[in-house]
Every structure is written in C-alpha cells, then in structure tokens.
C-alpha positions in Angstrom: 4.3 13.9 -9.7 5.5 15.2 -6.4 4.6 11.9 -4.7 6.5 9.9 -7.2 9.6 12.0 -6.9 9.4 11.8 -3.1 9.1 7.9 -3.3 12.4 7.7 -5.0 15.0 8.8 -2.4 12.9 8.7 0.8 11.3 5.4 -0.3 14.6 3.6 -0.8 15.6 4.7 2.7 12.4 3.3 4.3 12.6 0.1 2.2 16.3 -0.4 3.2 15.3 0.0 6.9 12.7 -2.8 6.6 14.9 -5.3 4.8 16.9 -7.8 6.8 19.7 -8.0 4.3 20.3 -6.0 1.1 21.5 -8.0 -2.0 24.9 -7.3 -3.6 24.3 -5.3 -6.8 26.2 -7.0 -9.7 26.5 -5.5 -13.2 23.8 -7.9 -14.2 21.4 -6.9 -11.5 22.0 -3.2 -12.4 20.9 -3.9 -15.9 17.9 -6.0 -14.8 16.9 -3.1 -12.5 17.4 -0.5 -15.1 15.4 -2.2 -17.8 12.8 -3.4 -15.3 12.2 0.1 -13.9 11.9 1.3 -17.5 9.3 -1.2 -18.3 7.2 -0.6 -15.2 7.6 3.1 -15.4 6.5 3.3 -19.0 9.7 4.1 -20.8 9.3 0.8 -22.6 5.6 0.3 -22.8 3.9 -3.1 -23.4 3.9 -4.1 -27.0 7.0 -2.1 -27.9 10.5 -3.5 -28.6 13.5 -2.8 -26.5 16.4 -0.9 -27.9 18.9 -3.1 -29.8 21.5 -5.1 -27.8 24.2 -2.7 -29.0 22.3 0.3 -27.7 21.6 -1.4 -24.4 25.2 -2.4 -23.9 26.3 1.2 -24.5 23.6 2.5 -22.1 24.6 0.3 -19.3 28.3 -0.1 -20.1 28.2 -3.9 -20.0 29.3 -6.8 -22.2 27.0 -8.7 -24.5 27.2 -11.6 -22.1 26.0 -9.6 -19.1 23.2 -8.1 -21.2 22.1 -11.5 -22.4 21.9 -12.9 -18.9 20.0 -9.8 -17.7 17.4 -10.2 -20.5 17.0 -13.9 -19.6 16.2 -12.8 -16.0 13.6 -10.3 -17.3 12.1 -13.0 -19.5 11.8 -15.3 -16.5 9.7 -12.6 -14.8 7.4 -12.5 -17.9 8.3 -8.9 -18.7 9.8 -9.5 -22.1 10.0 -12.1 -24.9 12.5 -12.4 -27.7 11.0 -12.9 -31.1 12.8 -13.7 -34.3 13.1 -10.9 -36.8 11.3 -8.6 -34.4 13.6 -8.2 -31.3 12.9 -8.2 -27.6 9.2 -7.3 -27.0 7.7 -6.0 -23.8 4.8 -8.3 -22.8 1.4 -7.1 -21.8 1.0 -6.2 -18.1 -1.4 -9.1 -17.5 1.5 -11.5 -18.1 3.9 -9.9 -15.7 4.9 -11.9 -12.6 3.5 -9.3 -10.1 4.4 -11.3 -7.1 8.1 -11.3 -8.1 10.0 -9.3 -5.5 11.8 -7.3 -8.2 8.7 -6.5 -10.1 7.0 -5.4 -6.9 10.1 -3.3 -6.0 10.0 -1.6 -9.4 6.4 -0.6 -9.0 7.5 1.0 -5.8 10.5 2.6 -7.4 8.5 4.3 -10.1 5.7 5.5 -7.7 2.5 3.4 -7.7 -0.9 4.9 -8.4 -3.9 4.6 -6.2 -5.4 1.7 -8.2 -2.2 -0.3 -7.6 -2.2 0.5 -3.9 -5.9 -0.6 -3.8 -5.0 -3.8 -5.5 -2.2 -4.5 -3.0 -4.5 -3.8 -0.1 -7.1 -6.2 -1.5 -4.6 -9.0 -1.9 -3.2 -8.4 1.6 -6.8 -8.7 2.9 -7.1 -12.0 1.1 -3.9 -13.3 2.6 -3.3 -11.6 5.9 -6.8 -12.1 7.3 -6.4 -15.8 7.1 -2.8 -15.6 8.3 -3.8 -13.7 11.5 -6.7 -16.0 12.2 -4.2 -19.0 12.1 -1.9 -17.0 14.3 -4.6 -16.6 16.9 -5.0 -20.4 17.0 -1.3 -21.4 16.8 0.8 -18.7 18.2 3.3 -19.4 21.0 3.7 -17.2 24.1 7.1 -16.1 22.7 5.6 -15.0 19.5 2.9 -13.1 21.2 5.5 -11.4 23.4 7.4 -10.4 20.2 4.3 -8.9 18.6 3.6 -6.8 21.7 7.2 -5.7 21.7 7.0 -4.7 18.1 3.9 -2.6 18.8 5.7 -1.0 21.7 8.6 -0.3 19.2 6.2 1.5 16.9 5.0 3.6 19.7 8.5 4.6 20.8 9.9 5.0 17.3 11.6 8.4 16.8 11.6 8.4 13.0 9.8 6.8 10.1 12.5 4.2 9.3 12.3 2.8 12.9 8.5 2.9 12.9 8.5 1.0 9.6 10.9 -1.6 10.8 8.9 -2.3 13.9 5.6 -2.4 11.9 7.1 -4.9 9.3 8.6 -7.1 12.1 5.1 -7.2 13.6 3.6 -8.5 10.4 6.5 -10.9 10.0 5.9 -12.4 13.4 2.2 -12.7 12.8 2.9 -14.6 9.5 5.4 -16.8 11.3 2.9 -17.5 14.1 0.4 -18.7 11.6 2.5 -21.9 11.2 2.0 -21.8 7.5 5.3 -21.4 5.5 3.3 -19.9 2.5 1.9 -17.2 4.7 5.4 -16.4 6.0 6.6 -16.1 2.4 4.3 -13.1 1.7 6.3 -10.7 3.8 8.0 -9.3 0.7 4.6 -8.0 -0.4 3.9 -6.5 3.0 7.4 -4.9 2.9 6.6 -3.1 -0.3 3.2 -1.9 0.8 4.5 -0.6 4.1 7.5 1.2 2.5 5.2 2.8 -0.1 2.6 3.8 2.4 5.2 5.4 4.8 6.9 7.1 1.9 3.7 8.7 0.8 2.3 9.5 4.2 4.1 8.5 7.4 2.0 8.3 10.6 5.1 9.4 12.5 4.6 12.9 11.1 1.2 13.2 12.7 0.8 12.4 16.4 -2.9 11.5 16.1 -2.3 9.2 13.1 0.6 7.6 14.9 -1.6 6.8 17.9 -4.4 5.4 15.7 -1.9 3.2 13.8 -0.3 1.9 17.0 -3.6 1.2 18.6 -5.0 -0.7 15.6 -1.9 -3.0 15.7 -2.2 -3.5 19.4 -5.8 -4.6 18.9 -4.5 -7.3 16.5 -1.9 -8.4 19.1 -4.6 -8.6 21.8 -7.0 -10.5 19.7 -4.3 -13.0 18.9 -3.4 -13.2 22.6 -7.0 -14.0 23.4 -7.0 -16.6 20.6 -9.9 -14.7 19.0 -9.6 -15.6 15.4 -12.6 -13.5 14.2 -11.5 -10.5 16.3 -8.0 -10.8 14.9 -9.4 -10.8 11.3 -11.5 -7.8 11.9 -8.6 -5.9 13.6 -6.2 -6.7 10.8 -8.6 -5.6 8.1 -8.7 -2.2 9.9 -5.0 -2.1 9.9 -4.7 -2.8 6.2 -7.4 -0.3 5.1 -6.2 2.4 7.5 -2.8 2.3 5.8 -4.3 2.4 2.3 -6.7 5.2 3.1 -4.0 7.3 4.6 -1.7 6.9 1.5 -4.5 7.2 -1.0 -5.8 10.4 0.7 -2.3 12.0 0.6 -1.9 10.9 -3.1 -5.3 12.4 -4.0 -4.4 15.7 -2.3 -1.1 15.8 -4.2 
C-alpha cells in the first residue's frame, strides 16, 4: 500500500518530467480520468454497472452532454459498454485496450502490481530488442551522438526527474534511429514503465545502482555505435530487466 500511495504524487511529478507536452484537462477529460482510474483501481470492477448518469453528473459536477461524451471515450477504449435495461457495464479486463495511453496511465496512477510490471517488461523485450537491433543497422552519426549525450545526462542528473527525462530521451532516440515509425510510437509505453520504476525505486537514490544503470545504457549506445545488432539486443535486455528487478524488489520488500 505504501508503494501505491507514493506512486500518486511523486509518480505524477516524474511522469510530467518525461512528457514533452501535457494535454489541457477539459471537463470531459477529468470525467474520463475519474471513471477510468475507478475502473482500473477496482472501484468499479469488471462485470459491475457504473452508477447512474444522474449520480455521475453529481459526482463530477458536469452536464449530461459532457458525461455522455466521456462515456463514449471510455467505450472506445473498451472499458465499458452500454446495455439496454441494464446500464453501463464495466467490461472484462481481457477486452481493455491496454496499449491506449490513458489506460496505461491509469494503471500507473493506481499503482501497478509486480505481475503488471513483469508483463510490461516482457512486451518491452518483444519490441525494444528488435528496435535497438534496427537502430544498430540504421542509426546516423547525429542520432548516436544524441544517445551518448543522453547517457551523459543520466550520469550528471541531480534528481530523479532529470534522470528519468534523460533516460526516456535515450529510448526515444533509439526508437527513432530504428527508422521504423511503429517502433517510434511505443515510447508512450516506455514512458509509463520508466515513470513507474523510478517512482518505486529510483537509481538516483543509490550511487551504486545509478552507476549500474548508466553503464548498462552506455553499453547499448556503444553496441549501436559499433553497428553490433546482437550486442545491442543483449545490452537492451539487461537494461529492461535491471529496471524491472529493481522495482519488483522494492515492491516485494514493501
């Protein structure tokens, strides 16, 4: 429980630091966030019906039109479904659009468990290992220089937010260097994982852990620089699993 409470305020600060631009929060987005967090966090479990429209309007202080649009947005993420004579039903978790940026963010907001972090690490391995191999083949000198600069930024960072920003920019540059637009589009997933991992256990708080993390990223950059695709894959796997192990270890201890 302590980890989940900490992932609220501190986590939002880290997540904000890693985002290039924060969206404007409209009334509709506030309702979408409120209900979405309620679903992911278990206030509205799968198979149950949401409160009535009147109750939700009162809870969020919005008009029926705003509420209806918010419910449509949640339905588009496969979280809910409106059913005649029953109401708005929360769908089973297997139907949720887990790659949706908001759904990912709500998992982070409510405090993910170890199983969820493991699933994220596994999907990252499936995607980023190929991305880094392509980057080793296709990167430009400018992109390589950026990767090295971001690693140096991690080494010089004085706080968790700056460290997280440099870390995320490193992964973004690798994805862009892959030359594959689909690879570049997964940085939202990496953003969530990094923000979560740093919130639970930041390597900045431990000099030895910080050095280990920086050196692992430097090995990725050097393998890409040498155009060593297999070496880059191996180094990136270590980066991903080191982050997972650190966060999972702290969660288990908590």
